[in-house]
C-alpha positions in Angstrom: 0.1 0.3 0.2 1.1 2.9 -0.6 0.4 6.7 1.9 -0.2 8.9 -0.6 -2.7 6.4 -2.7 -7.2 6.9 -2.6 -7.3 4.2 -2.7 -5.1 1.7 -0.3 -6.5 5.4 1.6 -10.2 4.2 0.6 -8.5 0.0 1.6 -7.7 1.0 4.7 -11.3 3.3 5.1 -9.5 6.2 6.2 -11.4 7.6 3.1 -15.5 6.5 2.5 -16.6 5.4 -0.5 -19.8 3.5 -1.7 -18.1 -0.3 -1.3 -20.4 -3.0 -3.5 -18.0 -5.6 -3.3 -14.9 -6.6 -1.3 -12.7 -9.5 -1.0 -9.2 -11.0 0.3 -7.9 -9.1 -3.0 -10.0 -6.6 -4.7 -13.4 -4.2 -4.6 -15.9 -3.2 -6.4 -16.5 0.9 -5.8 -18.8 3.5 -7.0 -17.5 6.5 -8.8 -17.4 9.8 -7.0 -17.8 11.1 -11.2 -19.6 9.2 -12.7 -19.6 8.9 -16.2 -22.4 6.3 -17.3 -25.8 5.7 -15.6 -23.2 3.2 -13.4 -20.0 3.7 -13.0 -18.1 1.5 -10.2 -14.0 1.1 -10.6 -12.7 -2.6 -9.6 -9.6 -2.3 -7.8 -7.0 -4.5 -6.3 -5.7 -4.2 -3.3 -2.1 -4.7 -4.5 -1.1 -1.6 -5.2 0.4 -1.5 -8.8 0.7 2.2 -10.2 0.4 1.4 -14.0 -1.1 -1.6 -16.0 2.3 -1.8 -17.6 4.5 -3.1 -14.0 2.5 -5.3 -12.9 3.8 -8.9 -12.8 2.5 -11.5 -13.4 0.5 -12.4 -10.7 -0.9 -8.7 -11.1 -2.1 -9.8 -14.6 -4.0 -13.3 -12.9 -5.6 -10.7 -10.5 -7.3 -8.9 -13.4 -9.0 -12.1 -15.4 -10.1 -13.3 -11.7 -11.6 -9.6 -11.7 -12.8 -9.4 -15.2 -14.6 -12.6 -14.1 -16.5 -11.5 -10.6 -17.4 -8.9 -12.4 -18.6 -11.2 -15.5 -21.0 -13.4 -12.6 -21.6 -10.6 -10.6 -23.5 -8.2 -13.8 -27.3 -8.6 -12.4 -26.1 -7.4 -8.9 -24.6 -4.9 -10.8 -27.1 -3.9 -13.3 -24.5 -3.6 -15.6 -27.1 -7.3 -17.4 -28.2 -4.9 -20.3 -23.8 -4.5 -21.8 -21.4 -3.0 -20.0 -17.8 -1.7 -20.6 -14.3 -2.2 -19.0 -11.7 0.5 -19.1 -7.8 0.6 -18.0 -6.9 4.1 -18.8 -2.8 3.4 -18.6 -0.8 6.6 -18.0 -1.8 10.4 -17.6 -2.1 11.1 -21.4 -5.7 8.6 -21.3 -6.8 9.5 -17.9 -5.4 7.9 -15.3 -5.4 10.2 -11.7 -4.7 8.0 -9.6 -2.2 5.8 -9.5 -3.1 2.8 -8.9 -4.0 0.4 -11.7 -8.4 0.1 -11.0 -11.0 -1.4 -13.5 -13.9 1.4 -15.1 -17.6 -0.7 -15.1 -19.6 1.7 -17.4 -23.4 0.4 -18.4 -26.5 0.8 -17.4 -27.1 2.6 -20.1 -27.1 2.5 -23.7 -23.0 3.6 -23.9 -22.4 6.0 -27.6 -19.3 4.1 -29.6 -15.7 4.6 -30.0 
C-alpha cells in the first residue's frame, strides 16, 4: 500500500466510499464522478501504479476481477451490457496512480 494513494486509503478505511463488493484481493466501489448511469471501479488491493508494471501475479488478479464482474452482472445492474476500461498513464486519463478497472453500464453507451 502507498500512504498517499486514494484507493489505498479507501481500502484502509481512511476515506469513505460506496463499496459494493470486497474480498481478499479487490473491491468494487461507485465512482464519485460517474461518466455513465452506472460507473463503478474495480480496484485490486495490490498497489501497482501502472498496468505495464504488473507482474504475472497481477495479470492473473486482473483476470480474476474480470471474471467476478461477469458473474456479478445482476448485482451490479449491468445485465444489458457493460464496458471495462483501464486507463494507462496521464495522456489516457489515468488520474490515480493505482491500476483499476472502470465498469460502465446501465444505459446504451456511445460507440468508441
